[in-house]
N, C-alpha and C positions, 0 to 999 in steps of 0.2 A: 493455492498459493503457497509458495515455499520461501522460507527465510533461513538464513544461517545464524549461528550463534553470534557471529561477529556483527551482523546487521542488527540483530535484536539488542545486543549490548550497546551499540551506538545509539539506538533509539531510546533506551531507558537509562543511558549513562551509567552502565554497570561495568563490572570487572570480571573477565572471563577466567575460569579456572578449568582447563581442559582443552578440547579440540574446538577452535574457533570456527572450523568449517562444518561442524555438526549441523545438519539441516532438520527443520521441522515443518510439518504441514497441518498440524492439528493441535488442539488442547486437550488435556486430560488431568484428572486428579492424580496426585503423586502415587497413591496406593493402587491405582488402576493403570499405571504408565505402560505405554507401548512404544516400540521404536518409531521415530518420526514425530513424536509428540513432545510438547512443552508442558511442564507442570510448574507448581510453585510450592515453597515451604516458608511459612511465616511463624508458625507456632513451634517452639523447641520440643514440645512433647511428641511431635510427629517426626522427629529427626531420624528415627530408626528406619523410616521408609526410604530415606536417601540411599541406604546401603543395598536395597534390593529392588528399587524402581527400574523399570525398563525404558522410562522416558529418556529421550536423547538429550534434552536440555531441561534444567531445573533452575528457576529463579529462586534465590534464597536471600534472606536478610543477612546483612554483614555481621550481625551479632551471633549468628548460628555457628557453633563450634563443633567440629568433627572429631570423632574418636579414631577413625580409620579411613583409608582411601575410599573413594567412590568411583564407579565406572562411568557415571553420566557426566556431562559437561555442566558446570555450574556457572551461573552469572549472578555475582553478588551485588545487591542493591540496598539502598537505605530502607525501602519498604516494598517487599515483594508483592503484597496484596494490591497496592496502588499501581505497580508496574504492570500486573496482569490485567487490571481494568483498562489501562491505557492500551495495551496490546489488543485486547478484545475490541475496544472501540475502533482501532486501526483496522483490524481484520474485518469488522462489520462494514466499515466505510468503503472497503475496497470491493465488496460484493456488487455485481452489476445490478442496477435497478431496472425494474420493468418499465416499459414505456408503451404507449398506444392505448387506444380505446377499443374495448371488445365490441363486436357488432351486436351482442346481446344486451349491452348496457342501454339505459335510457337517459337521454340528456335533453333537457328542455331547450327550445330554440332561444330563449332569452338568457340562458346561462352563459357565463364567460369562463372559459377554460384556459389556464395558463400553458406555458411551454413545458415540454418534457414530463408530461403527466401520464400516469397509468390509471385507467378505469376498467375494472374487471367486469365479467359477465353479471347481468342482473343487478348491477348497481343502479341506483336511482338518483338523478340530479334534478332538482325542482326548478321552478321559475325564479329568475333573477339571482341565482346562486353564482357566487364568484369563487373559483378555485385557483389558488395561486400556483406559481411555477413549481415544478418538481414534486407535486403531491402524488401519493400512492393511495388509490381508493380501491379496496379489494372487493371481490364478489359479494353481492347482497347488501352492501352498505347503502344506507338511505340518507340523503342530504335534502332536507325539506326546503321549502321556498324561502328566499331572501337570506339564506345563510352565506357567511363570508369566511373562507378559509385562507390563511396566510400561505407562505411558501414552505415547501418540504414537509407538509403534514402527512401522517400515515393513518388511514382509517382501515382497520382490519375487518374481516368478514363480519357481517350482521351487526355492525355499529349503526346507531341512529343519531342524527343531529336534527332536532326539531326546528321549526321555522324561526327565523330572525336571530339565531344565535351567532356568535362571533368567535372564531378560533384564530389565535395568532400564528406565528411562524414556528415550525418544527414541533407541532403538537402531535402526540401519538394516542390514539384511541384503540384499546385492545378489544378483542371480539366480544360482542354482546353489550358493550357499554352504551349508555343512553345519556345524551346531553340535551337538556331542555324539556323533559317531560314536565307535566303540570306539578306544581308544588301541592302539598297535601293541605288543601284549604277547603273547609266545610263549616257551615254554620247551622246549628240545630234550629228546626222549624217546629214550634209547638203546634201550630194549626194543622200541619200535615203529618206530625209525629214522624219526621224524617229529617234528613240533612240536605240543606241547599248547597250546591257547589259554588264556591267563590271563584270566579274566572281569574286565571293566572295570565295576566297580559304582558308581563315583562319578558325577559330573555336571560341567557347565560353568556357571559363573556369569559373566555379562557385566554390567558395571555401566553407569551412565548415560552417554549421549552417545557411544556407541561406534558406529563405522561399519566394516562388514566388506565387503570387496570381492567381486566375482563369483568363484565357484568357489574361495573360500578355505574351508579346513577347520580346525576347532578341535576337537580330540579330548577326549572325556571322560576323567576321571582313573580310574586303577585303584581308588583309594580316595580319599575326600575330594573335592576340586574342582579343576578347572582354572580359573584366574582370568584374566579380561581386565578390567583396572581402568578407571575412568571416563576418558573423553576419548580412548581409544585409537583410532587410525585405521589400518586394515589395507587394503593394496591388493589387487588381484586375485591369485589363485593363491598365497596365502601358506599355509604349513602350520604350525600351532601344535600341538605334540604334548602327550601326556597329562601331567598334573600340573605343567604350567608356570604361571608367575605373571607376567603382563605388566603393568608398572607404569603409573601414570597418565600420560596424554598422550603415550605413546610412539607413534611412527609408523613403518611399515614399507612399503617399496616391494615391487613384484611379485616373486614367486618367492623370498621369504625363507623359510628353514626354521629352526624352533626345535625342538631335540630335547627329549626328555622330562625332567621335573623340574628345568628351568632357571628361574632367577628373573631377570627383566629389570627394571631400575630405571625410574624416572620420567624423562620428557622425553628419551628416547633416540630416535635417528633412524638407521634402517638402510637403506642403498641396496639396489638390486635384486640378488637372488641371494645375498644374505648368508647364510651357514650358521653356526649356533651349536650347539656340541656340548652333550650332555646333562649334567645334574647339576653345572651351574656357575652362577656368579652374575655378572651384568652390572650394573655400578654405574649411578648416575643420570647423565643428560646424556652419554651415550657415543654418539658419532657414528661410524658405520662406513661406509666407502666401498663401492661396488658390488663384488660378488663376493669380499668379505672372508670368510675362514674362521677361526672363533674356536674353538680347542681348549681354552682355559682361561678362568678367571675374569678379569674386567677391573675396574679401580677407576673411581671417579667422574671426570667431567669430562675425557674423552679424545676426541681425534679421530684415528681410525686407519684404515688401509687395507691390504689384502693378506692373505696367509696364511703364517705367523701374523701378525696385525695389528701394524703398526708406525706411528709417527707419519708424517704425510704427507711431510714434507721428506726423511726418511731413505728412505721408500719410492721417491719419484721419483728420488733420487740413485742408489739401487740399480738401478732400471730403466734409467737412462742407462748405468750401467756394464755391465749385462747386454748391451745392444745392441752394446757395443764388445768383448765377450769374443772373438769370432773374430780381430779385429785384435790384441788383447792376447796371445792364444794363439799367434799367428803370430810376434809379436815375441819372446816368451819362448823359443819353439823356436830 
């Protein structure tokens, strides 16, 4: 697909400086620019790349000031990073979608398959499964009995959705992710000196516009449902335990772990390796820095880091003091 600077400027409502007929067919970083590519510049400290980039078009913030002329065509916008995101979404939406059912796929006779669906080789569709219109089910994906998928879902290779789970519209499951495996429920048995498994008879409900990263696991509930609300985005290798409820538009980086029966509010942001204890409530718009450990409930509108979490300013002050402890200890003695 080829676009001119003029077409791009109209789409992002930008102002052209240079050749409005300059054409692009791909995206690249500004420092790796090549002819026919579009790049972006949002951080002034990278301005020097503008003078040497080979990209044909560069999106730049209106606030960026130049010391000398550039060879590339510029499109000035209020926020170059946001505009690139919009262009990437447009580019992705224009790619043709696969359609049709591979003859090597297995589909139960009782399953209901919507229109314009793609089902790849060795995919498995169980009894009474409902697959909505426009879904893309890639090779080796497994959809167990009684699962319902909304419209325009994408299940990449080797994803698994266990029985009775529900996925809304435009849900994306990346490779290796598992929805609906048993929650971690075991009771010690003194008579047999072992653990008895507690059956997990609930399910997982994932609402619209949720994206689940590779090898992320969302466990089914003991009873009732584990909920992932609309707009949630989970990175790779995230663990969501049984009976949790993840609020709308919350995002989590890699290796976050949420223990069972915890309720997480809306618009939360968790950095990598955050750990949340079970049976607690996290408020709305709680931002947790990487590797924070949360043993108890948190109120709304907080930015915290550490274990237990504290406000950022106090945390960094404490870290500075910890580094000086050997010196302080010596002086005290």
